[in-house]
N, C-alpha and C positions, 0 to 999 in steps of 0.2 A: 402447401403450401408454397412450392417455389415456384408453382406454372398462375400463380394466382401477381404472385410478385412477381413474374416475368412479364404478363397480362399486362399489368398499374404501371410499371417502367416505360414500356413501350405505348398505352394510349401518352403516359406523358411528354415520348418524348415527343411524338406523331402533331401533338396541340402547343411542341416548345416551335417546330418549323412551321407551324401558320400562322403567319404573321394575326389573324383572323381568332387565334382560339388562347396564343399565347398563354393569356392568364389561368388557361388550367391546368398549362403543367406545374404550378403552385399546388393543386392540389394534393398533389401527392405527397406534398410535407407537414407529418402531424403539428398542432398546434409548437409544440415545446421540444420542435426538434433539431441535434443538437449541434452544431455544424464547425466542421475541424476540415480549414485550407480557406478560410473565404479573410476576407478585408477583415482588418479587429473590430469591435466595436459592433457587429453582425452576432446577434443571434434570433434561433425559433422562425418558424414561418413567417415574420414579414422583417428576422435579416434575409433569409432566404430572398422575400417578394423587392427590397431595397437593388441587394443586391443582378438579382434578373432585369427589373423593370431599370438600371443602368447601363446592364448589357446590350439590352435591344436596341434603347437610345442611339446608347455611341455604333451597337451597328443592327441594326433595322433590319440586315438581309443571312443575318448568323443561322445556322443549320449546325444540329448536332445530329451528324455517321452513327451505330453506334456498329464496331465493328469483332465482339463480345464481347457475350455474361457468364460468367458462372457463377457457380449461386448452392446457396445450400437453404433450408425450409426458410430463415428466415433472414440471412443476408447473402446480398446482389454483389459482385464484382463486373464495370462494366465499365469493356474500354472503348477508346472514343476519338472522329472526331469535330471539334470547333470549325467552324471556318465560315467569312464572312468581310467587308468589307468593314474601314473604319472611315463611319459620317463623323465623330459627334466624339467627346471628351468619355474617355475614360477615364476613370479613375484619377485621374490630373493628366494620364497624356493627351499630351495633343491631336488631332486629328490629322490624319496622315491617308487620307482617302486610297490604301493598300489595302488590298486583302491580307487577310490574318488566315493559317491557318493551325491553329497546335493542337496537338493530342495530350488524349488528361484522362487517369482512373478514377471512379469515383465506388471508392468502398460503400453501397449504404443497408443497414441494418432494419425490417420492416418489425410490425404491427401490427395486425391490424386494415393489414393492408398497407401504410400507411409509414415512410419513409420516420423516423423517431432514431434518426443519430446515422450521418453520411460524414465520409475521410473522400476531400476533395485535393487531388494529387494532380490537378493540369493544369501548376503553375502560375495562377496568377503574377506572380510576381514578373515572375517569368515573363508571360504575357509584357508586362509596366514596363516589361525594364526594353522585351525587343519593340513595343506602340514607342518609344520615350524617343530610345538608338534614331527610332528610320524618319522619325519627324525634326531631330538636329539635321539640317540643312548644310547650317555653319559647319565647316571644321575651326576646332576649339583651337585658344593661342593658348597656348601658355601662358602663367605672369613670367614666373622666373625668365624665360626668353624673350618678354617684353622688360623687364627692368633689368637685365644685362642692354638689354639695346640701347636702351635710355641710355645708363650711365657709359656707357659706347659713344653717342650722340653729344657727351656732357662734358670726354672726355677729347674730343675730334671732331669740337664744331666745324673744320674746313671738309672735316673729311664729304 
């Protein structure tokens, strides 16, 4: 069973990395898959489809490289690297046009050759934070500094 699940993961990753076959990546998920570590409101295979469709749209050249896979009969833990250039909006993070390279860990529980539960620790929040920080091109000014400057100007009109 361990080898069957590893083979299913390898097939899914190959599909993920091939833009012409990406939809086949989603075949790895059972219809009622339980998703942990994904954005709020996403559940089941349809939730996975929603997430990955947005990911592929925002990062058209995205790829996953498996760095290590460990497992038992019905569980796999995969350490991976996800890389690609952001060319579209991703869950509110504006386009950066820059390469993104993140590492993650996924714990997958299989039944009948398909994932029935996944714990994702790729740092979706971390990714969004980094993308948003990159997109901020202008430094932010401090509201309290602006208020102090205005008060100074009001008290010292001739300076």
